[in-house]
C-alpha positions as CSV (number, residue, x, y, z in Angstrom):
1,M,-17.9,-9.9,-220.8
2,N,-20.4,-8.3,-223.2
3,T,-18.7,-5.1,-224.4
4,R,-22.1,-3.6,-225.2
5,R,-23.0,-3.5,-221.5
6,I,-20.0,-1.5,-220.3
7,P,-21.3,1.9,-221.4
8,A,-24.5,1.2,-219.6
9,L,-22.7,0.3,-216.3
10,L,-20.5,3.4,-216.5
11,L,-23.6,5.6,-217.0
12,G,-25.3,4.1,-213.8
13,L,-22.3,4.6,-211.7
14,A,-22.1,8.3,-212.7
15,L,-25.7,8.8,-211.7
16,L,-25.2,7.3,-208.3
17,L,-22.2,9.5,-207.6
18,G,-24.1,12.6,-208.6
19,L,-27.0,11.7,-206.2
20,A,-24.6,11.2,-203.3
21,A,-23.0,14.5,-203.9
22,C,-26.4,16.2,-203.7
23,A,-27.5,14.6,-200.3
24,P,-27.2,16.8,-197.1
25,R,-24.2,16.1,-194.9
26,E,-24.5,15.7,-191.0
27,A,-22.3,18.1,-189.1
28,P,-19.3,16.4,-187.5
29,Q,-19.5,15.8,-183.7
30,P,-16.6,17.4,-181.8
31,L,-14.3,15.1,-180.0
32,P,-14.5,15.1,-176.2
33,T,-11.8,17.2,-174.6
34,A,-10.6,17.3,-171.0
35,A,-11.5,20.4,-169.0
36,P,-8.5,22.7,-168.6
37,T,-6.8,22.2,-165.2
38,A,-6.4,25.4,-163.2
39,T,-3.0,25.9,-161.6
40,P,-3.7,26.4,-157.8
41,V,-2.4,29.7,-156.3
42,A,-0.3,29.3,-153.3
43,G,-2.3,29.9,-150.1
44,T,-5.7,29.4,-151.8
45,P,-7.9,27.0,-149.8
46,E,-9.2,23.9,-151.5
47,P,-12.8,24.3,-152.5
48,A,-15.2,22.5,-150.1
49,V,-16.5,19.1,-151.3
50,T,-20.2,18.9,-151.4
51,P,-21.3,15.7,-149.6
52,T,-23.2,13.3,-151.6
53,Q,-25.2,12.1,-148.5
54,E,-26.8,13.8,-145.6
55,P,-24.9,13.4,-142.3
56,A,-26.2,10.6,-140.1
57,P,-28.6,11.9,-137.4
58,R,-27.4,12.3,-133.8
59,G,-28.3,9.5,-131.5
60,T,-31.1,10.4,-129.1
61,V,-30.7,10.2,-125.3
62,N,-33.6,10.7,-123.0
63,L,-32.0,12.5,-120.0
64,G,-33.5,13.2,-116.6
65,L,-32.2,16.0,-114.4
66,L,-33.1,17.5,-111.1
67,K,-33.2,21.2,-110.0
68,G,-30.5,22.0,-107.5
69,P,-26.9,20.7,-107.2
70,T,-27.5,17.4,-108.9
71,G,-28.5,19.1,-112.1
72,M,-26.2,22.2,-112.0
73,G,-23.2,20.5,-113.7
74,A,-25.3,19.7,-116.9
75,A,-26.1,23.4,-117.7
76,K,-23.4,23.8,-120.3
77,L,-24.4,20.4,-121.9
78,L,-28.0,21.7,-122.2
79,A,-26.8,24.9,-123.8
80,D,-24.7,23.1,-126.3
81,N,-27.5,20.7,-127.0
82,D,-29.9,23.6,-127.8
83,A,-27.2,25.0,-130.2
84,G,-26.9,21.6,-131.9
85,T,-23.2,21.2,-131.2
86,T,-23.4,18.1,-129.0
87,A,-22.5,14.7,-130.6
88,L,-25.7,13.3,-129.1
89,D,-29.3,14.8,-129.1
90,Y,-30.5,15.1,-125.5
91,H,-34.2,15.1,-124.8
92,V,-34.3,16.5,-121.3
93,T,-36.8,16.1,-118.4
94,L,-36.2,18.5,-115.6
95,G,-37.9,17.7,-112.2
96,S,-37.9,18.7,-108.6
97,D,-38.8,15.4,-106.9
98,P,-36.7,12.4,-107.8
99,A,-39.2,9.9,-106.5
100,N,-42.1,11.3,-108.6
101,D,-40.4,13.1,-111.5
102,I,-37.5,10.8,-112.4
103,V,-37.7,7.3,-110.9
104,P,-40.9,6.1,-112.6
105,R,-39.7,7.3,-116.0
106,L,-36.3,5.6,-115.6
107,I,-38.0,2.3,-114.6
108,N,-40.5,2.3,-117.5
109,G,-37.9,3.3,-120.1
110,E,-39.1,6.9,-120.8
111,L,-35.6,8.0,-119.6
112,D,-32.3,6.4,-120.5
113,V,-30.1,8.3,-118.1
114,A,-30.7,10.4,-115.0
115,A,-28.9,12.4,-112.4
116,V,-30.2,11.2,-109.1
117,P,-29.2,11.0,-105.4
118,T,-26.6,8.3,-104.8
119,N,-28.7,6.3,-102.3
120,L,-31.6,6.3,-104.9
121,A,-29.3,4.8,-107.6
122,A,-28.4,2.0,-105.3
123,A,-32.0,1.4,-104.3
124,L,-33.1,1.3,-107.9
125,Y,-30.3,-1.2,-108.7
126,N,-31.7,-3.5,-106.0
127,K,-35.3,-2.9,-106.9
128,T,-34.8,-3.7,-110.6
129,Q,-32.5,-6.7,-109.9
130,G,-29.6,-5.1,-111.7
131,G,-31.5,-3.0,-114.1
132,V,-29.6,0.2,-113.3
133,K,-25.9,1.1,-113.7
134,L,-23.9,3.8,-112.0
135,L,-22.1,5.8,-114.7
136,A,-20.5,8.6,-112.8
137,L,-20.5,10.6,-109.5
138,N,-21.3,14.3,-109.9
139,T,-21.8,15.9,-106.5
140,L,-20.2,15.6,-103.1
141,G,-21.9,16.7,-99.9
142,V,-24.1,19.9,-100.2
143,L,-25.8,19.9,-96.8
144,H,-25.5,22.9,-94.5
145,I,-27.0,23.7,-91.1
146,L,-28.0,27.3,-91.0
147,E,-28.6,29.4,-87.9
148,N,-30.3,32.7,-87.3
149,G,-28.0,33.4,-84.3
150,D,-24.6,32.4,-83.1
151,G,-25.0,29.4,-80.8
152,V,-24.2,26.5,-83.0
153,H,-20.7,25.8,-84.3
154,S,-20.7,22.0,-84.4
155,L,-23.1,19.2,-84.4
156,A,-22.6,18.6,-80.7
157,D,-24.1,22.1,-80.2
158,L,-27.4,20.9,-81.4
159,S,-28.1,19.1,-78.2
160,G,-31.4,20.1,-76.7
161,K,-32.4,22.1,-79.8
162,T,-35.0,21.7,-82.6
163,L,-33.6,21.4,-86.1
164,Y,-35.9,21.8,-89.1
165,A,-34.7,19.8,-92.0
166,T,-35.5,18.6,-95.5
167,G,-34.8,15.3,-97.2
168,Q,-36.6,12.7,-95.1
169,G,-36.2,9.2,-96.5
170,A,-33.2,10.2,-98.6
171,N,-29.5,10.9,-98.2
172,P,-30.0,14.0,-95.9
173,E,-31.9,12.0,-93.3
174,Y,-29.5,9.1,-93.1
175,V,-26.4,11.3,-93.2
176,L,-27.7,13.6,-90.5
177,N,-28.7,10.7,-88.2
178,Y,-25.3,9.0,-88.7
179,L,-23.4,12.2,-87.9
180,L,-25.5,13.1,-84.9
181,E,-24.7,9.6,-83.5
182,Q,-21.0,10.0,-84.3
183,N,-21.2,13.2,-82.1
184,G,-22.9,11.4,-79.2
185,L,-26.4,12.6,-79.9
186,T,-29.5,10.4,-80.4
187,P,-31.8,11.8,-83.1
188,G,-35.3,12.4,-81.8
189,E,-34.1,12.4,-78.2
190,D,-31.2,14.7,-77.8
191,V,-32.2,16.6,-81.0
192,T,-35.7,17.2,-82.1
193,I,-35.9,17.0,-85.9
194,E,-38.9,18.5,-87.8
195,W,-39.0,17.4,-91.4
196,R,-40.5,19.8,-93.9
197,A,-40.5,20.3,-97.7
198,S,-37.6,22.4,-99.1
199,D,-39.7,25.3,-100.3
200,E,-41.6,25.6,-97.0
201,L,-38.4,25.4,-95.0
202,T,-36.7,28.0,-97.2
203,T,-39.5,30.4,-96.7
204,L,-39.6,30.0,-92.9
205,M,-35.9,30.4,-92.5
206,A,-35.6,33.4,-94.8
207,A,-38.5,35.1,-92.9
208,G,-36.8,34.5,-89.6
209,E,-39.7,32.3,-88.3
210,I,-37.3,29.5,-87.3
211,S,-33.7,29.7,-86.0
212,L,-32.1,26.4,-87.1
213,C,-32.5,24.4,-90.3
214,M,-30.6,21.9,-92.6
215,L,-30.8,22.6,-96.3
216,P,-28.8,21.7,-99.4
217,V,-27.2,24.1,-101.7
218,P,-28.5,26.1,-103.6
219,A,-31.6,26.4,-101.3
220,A,-29.3,27.2,-98.4
221,T,-27.5,29.8,-100.5
222,G,-30.8,31.5,-101.4
223,V,-31.8,31.8,-97.7
224,M,-28.5,33.5,-96.8
225,I,-28.9,35.9,-99.7
226,K,-32.5,36.8,-98.6
227,N,-31.8,37.0,-94.9
228,Q,-28.3,38.2,-94.1
229,E,-28.8,37.5,-90.4
230,V,-28.7,33.8,-91.3
231,R,-25.2,32.2,-91.3
232,D,-23.7,28.9,-92.4
233,A,-23.2,27.2,-89.0
234,V,-22.1,23.7,-90.0
235,D,-21.0,22.3,-93.3
236,L,-21.8,18.6,-93.2
237,N,-18.8,17.9,-95.5
238,D,-16.6,19.1,-92.8
239,A,-18.6,17.2,-90.1
240,W,-18.2,14.0,-92.2
241,I,-14.5,14.3,-92.3
242,Q,-14.2,15.3,-88.6
243,S,-16.3,12.3,-87.6
244,G,-13.8,9.9,-89.2
245,A,-16.5,8.4,-91.4
246,P,-15.1,6.1,-94.1
247,G,-15.3,6.9,-97.8
248,T,-16.4,10.2,-99.4
249,F,-19.6,11.9,-98.6
250,T,-21.1,11.7,-102.1
251,M,-24.7,12.8,-102.7
252,G,-25.3,12.9,-106.5
253,C,-24.6,10.6,-109.4
254,L,-25.5,9.8,-113.0
255,A,-27.3,6.5,-113.5
256,A,-28.6,4.7,-116.5
257,R,-30.8,1.7,-117.5
258,A,-28.5,-1.3,-117.9
259,E,-30.3,-2.4,-121.0
260,W,-29.7,1.0,-122.7
261,V,-26.0,0.9,-121.7
262,E,-25.6,-2.6,-123.2
263,E,-27.3,-1.5,-126.4
264,H,-25.3,1.7,-126.9
265,P,-21.8,1.4,-125.5
266,D,-20.5,4.0,-127.9
267,W,-23.1,6.5,-126.9
268,V,-22.3,6.0,-123.3
269,S,-18.7,7.0,-123.9
270,V,-19.7,10.1,-125.8
271,L,-22.3,11.0,-123.1
272,L,-19.7,10.7,-120.3
273,E,-17.2,12.8,-122.3
274,E,-19.7,15.6,-122.9
275,Y,-21.1,15.5,-119.4
276,A,-17.6,15.7,-117.9
277,A,-16.8,18.7,-120.1
278,S,-20.0,20.4,-118.9
279,I,-19.1,19.9,-115.2
280,A,-15.6,21.3,-115.8
281,Y,-17.1,24.3,-117.5
282,I,-19.5,25.1,-114.7
283,N,-16.6,24.7,-112.2
284,G,-14.8,27.5,-114.1
285,E,-12.5,25.4,-116.4
286,G,-12.9,26.8,-119.9
287,S,-15.3,29.5,-118.9
288,S,-12.5,31.7,-117.5
289,G,-14.5,31.8,-114.2
290,E,-16.7,34.5,-115.6
291,L,-19.8,35.3,-113.5
292,S,-21.7,37.4,-116.0
293,G,-22.7,37.2,-119.6
294,P,-25.1,34.8,-121.4
295,M,-22.6,31.9,-121.5
296,S,-21.3,32.3,-117.9
297,P,-22.0,29.3,-115.6
298,P,-24.5,31.2,-113.4
299,A,-26.4,32.5,-116.4
300,L,-26.7,29.0,-117.9
301,I,-27.8,27.4,-114.7
302,A,-30.5,30.0,-114.3
303,Q,-31.5,29.9,-118.0
304,F,-32.5,26.2,-117.6
305,E,-34.2,27.0,-114.2
306,I,-31.9,24.7,-112.3
307,T,-31.7,27.5,-109.7
308,P,-34.2,30.4,-109.3
309,N,-31.8,33.0,-110.7
310,A,-28.1,33.7,-111.6
311,T,-27.3,35.4,-108.4
312,I,-28.1,32.3,-106.4
313,A,-26.3,30.2,-108.9
314,A,-23.1,32.3,-108.7
315,A,-23.1,32.0,-104.9
316,A,-23.9,28.3,-105.0
317,I,-21.3,27.1,-107.4
318,P,-18.4,27.2,-104.9
319,Q,-20.5,25.4,-102.3
320,A,-22.0,22.8,-104.7
321,N,-19.0,20.5,-104.7
322,L,-19.5,19.5,-108.3
323,V,-17.2,16.6,-109.3
324,Y,-16.8,14.1,-112.1
325,V,-15.7,10.6,-111.1
326,D,-16.1,7.5,-113.4
327,G,-14.5,4.1,-114.1
328,A,-12.8,2.1,-111.4
329,D,-12.9,5.2,-109.1
330,L,-16.6,4.7,-108.7
331,L,-15.8,1.8,-106.3
332,D,-14.7,4.3,-103.7
333,I,-18.4,5.0,-102.9
334,A,-18.9,1.5,-101.5
335,S,-17.8,2.8,-98.0
336,Y,-20.4,5.5,-98.1
337,Y,-23.0,2.9,-99.0
338,E,-21.9,0.9,-95.9
339,V,-22.6,3.9,-93.7
340,L,-26.1,4.3,-95.2
341,F,-26.8,0.6,-94.8
342,A,-25.7,0.7,-91.2
343,A,-28.0,3.7,-90.6
344,D,-31.0,2.2,-92.4
345,P,-30.8,-0.8,-94.9
346,T,-33.9,0.4,-96.8
347,S,-32.0,3.7,-97.6
348,I,-30.2,1.8,-100.4
349,G,-32.8,-0.8,-101.2
350,G,-31.8,-3.4,-98.5
351,A,-28.4,-4.4,-99.8
352,I,-25.0,-2.9,-100.6
353,P,-24.7,-3.0,-104.4
354,D,-22.2,-5.6,-105.8
355,D,-19.6,-4.8,-108.4
356,A,-22.0,-5.3,-111.4
357,F,-23.6,-2.0,-110.3
358,Y,-20.6,0.0,-111.4
359,Y,-20.0,0.9,-115.1
360,I,-16.4,0.2,-115.7
361,P,-15.7,-0.2,-119.4
């Protein structure tokens, strides 16, 4: 190596080190450290975890109900639905006339489920070639013969009299005719029957313009509240039993479109659970039998205009014979359908429903 070049190299190295010492230095980045762990205090609740996703929306059920006993059992369900505490979201149609307010909507798919008379559910099943399923029974007999007087104590006592009645072409007509015949009377001959709309009949009886009528609860209840001279002469539930008729006198049920049932089996289970709980509440189970207050059964029934007011609802609940029957127990209504078929085959659509009619999961 040329010894003359060494001093020059040493001088260059010294200059470089001097420049590096003068350059600005970047501040050091702190090392990541774990957040301190708090020691939980005994009895302190764990903090709520914020969900990362919105809860799934409730399934929507289009539900049809009727004013009167067929709809009374659903009052608590409607209140819970308004409060947003039901598992399903019920969009409710409330009507007075099943033939006009409910049936067309059930057939065309506007409604998924509806509370209807039991004979109508069977007729729809036949009319739609199996397009309707029976989910549950909700009401036993609710028909009463009222008298402004004291001459009628049994159906046999109607001989030679005129009876005003409502429900022509439905359960009331067929049941009345059957029970009159069971008591040795021919409808239209031994007993004159005048068929009128429920509202008209209620007004006439409450005003004392007629002396005998057949009405369902709660209309019958309302008449006796308005006119205390009117008494409950014959409970057709009792007359049914005394006649030896087979099966159970069952007037109301919950029916659904078969297509909807097949598409939403999980929803059907939830619906029936919530519906059964509602009927139990209206019957006094879980409501402590209270008859006043905003959440009392009478108040809820009146709130949704299922009866005209809470006073009528309170008097009607014990007479409404609200029940909840589902599953294999539904088959017990077959005997009742046999009675209706014998009285008039058209009352249930011309045929007794087969087993496919019954929803038995």
